[in-house]
C-alpha positions as CSV (number, residue, x, y, z in Angstrom):
1,X,-121.6,147.0,-20.5
2,X,-122.0,143.7,-22.4
3,X,-121.2,145.4,-25.8
4,X,-118.0,146.9,-24.3
5,X,-117.0,143.5,-22.8
6,X,-117.8,141.8,-26.1
7,X,-115.6,144.3,-28.0
8,X,-112.7,143.8,-25.5
9,X,-113.0,140.0,-25.8
10,X,-112.8,140.3,-29.6
11,X,-109.7,142.4,-29.3
12,X,-108.1,139.9,-27.0
13,X,-109.0,137.0,-29.4
14,X,-107.2,138.9,-32.2
15,X,-104.3,140.0,-30.1
16,X,-103.6,136.4,-28.9
17,X,-103.5,135.0,-32.4
18,X,-107.0,134.1,-33.5
19,X,-107.4,130.8,-31.6
20,X,-110.5,128.7,-32.2
21,X,-112.2,125.7,-30.6
22,X,-114.3,123.2,-32.5
23,X,-117.5,122.3,-30.9
24,X,-120.1,120.0,-32.5
25,X,-118.5,120.6,-35.9
26,X,-118.4,124.4,-35.8
27,X,-115.4,126.7,-35.2
28,X,-115.6,129.4,-32.5
29,X,-113.0,132.1,-31.9
30,X,-111.7,132.1,-28.3
31,X,-108.8,133.1,-26.2
32,X,-106.8,131.0,-23.8
33,X,-106.5,132.1,-20.2
34,X,-103.1,132.9,-18.9
35,X,-103.8,130.4,-16.1
36,X,-103.6,127.4,-18.3
37,X,-102.6,124.8,-15.7
38,X,-104.0,124.2,-12.2
39,X,-102.6,121.7,-9.8
40,X,-103.9,119.9,-6.7
41,X,-101.6,119.1,-3.8
42,X,-102.1,115.4,-2.9
43,X,-100.3,112.9,-0.7
44,X,-97.8,112.0,-3.4
45,X,-97.2,115.5,-4.7
46,X,-99.0,117.7,-7.2
47,X,-101.4,116.4,-9.7
48,X,-102.6,118.3,-12.8
49,X,-106.3,119.4,-12.4
50,X,-106.9,121.6,-15.4
51,X,-104.9,121.7,-18.7
52,X,-106.3,124.8,-20.4
53,X,-109.0,127.4,-19.9
54,X,-110.8,128.7,-23.0
55,X,-112.6,132.0,-22.9
56,X,-115.4,132.2,-25.4
57,X,-118.1,134.8,-26.2
58,X,-121.6,133.5,-25.6
59,X,-123.0,135.6,-28.5
60,X,-121.3,133.2,-31.0
61,X,-123.6,130.4,-30.1
62,X,-126.6,131.7,-32.1
63,X,-128.6,128.6,-31.3
64,X,-128.2,129.1,-27.5
65,X,-126.6,125.7,-27.1
66,X,-123.3,126.0,-25.2
67,X,-120.6,123.5,-24.3
68,X,-121.4,121.5,-21.2
69,X,-119.4,119.6,-18.6
70,X,-117.9,116.3,-20.0
71,X,-118.4,117.3,-23.7
72,X,-115.4,117.4,-26.1
73,X,-113.9,120.5,-27.8
74,X,-110.9,120.6,-30.1
75,X,-108.1,123.2,-30.3
76,X,-105.4,123.0,-32.9
77,X,-106.0,119.3,-33.4
78,X,-105.9,118.5,-29.7
79,X,-109.0,117.1,-28.0
80,X,-110.0,118.3,-24.6
81,X,-112.8,117.2,-22.3
82,X,-114.7,120.1,-20.7
83,X,-114.3,119.7,-16.9
84,X,-116.3,122.7,-15.8
85,X,-118.1,125.6,-17.5
86,X,-118.4,128.9,-15.8
87,X,-120.3,132.1,-16.7
88,X,-119.0,135.6,-16.1
89,X,-121.0,138.0,-13.9
90,X,-122.5,139.8,-16.9
91,X,-123.4,136.6,-18.8
92,X,-121.2,137.6,-21.7
93,X,-118.7,134.8,-21.9
94,X,-117.9,131.3,-20.8
95,X,-114.8,129.9,-19.3
96,X,-114.3,126.3,-20.3
97,X,-111.8,124.6,-17.9
98,X,-110.6,121.6,-19.9
99,X,-108.6,118.5,-19.3
100,X,-107.0,115.7,-21.4
101,X,-110.0,113.5,-22.4
102,X,-108.1,110.3,-21.3
103,X,-107.7,111.5,-17.7
104,X,-109.7,109.5,-15.2
105,X,-110.3,106.7,-17.6
């Protein structure tokens, strides 16, 4: 199952335009989730919670060191702070829910 999922993720990466993220000086192919913005309803209206979700294959991290919450990744020259990292059920890919690094400062 993991090899099929891996193949499908590579297909999606290519289909969506070969996006990459830079993490600790290395480039990793990824895809962007279609759900790129999440909002919270607060007393004054809606506030942006998540700016973008990157989907990245775990097999690319040959050293076994994955992005963690509060670390920085770069996509097309834009820096993002990883707000939350989630694994899929098959432990094949990561979802990096990212926000503007200046938010909450």
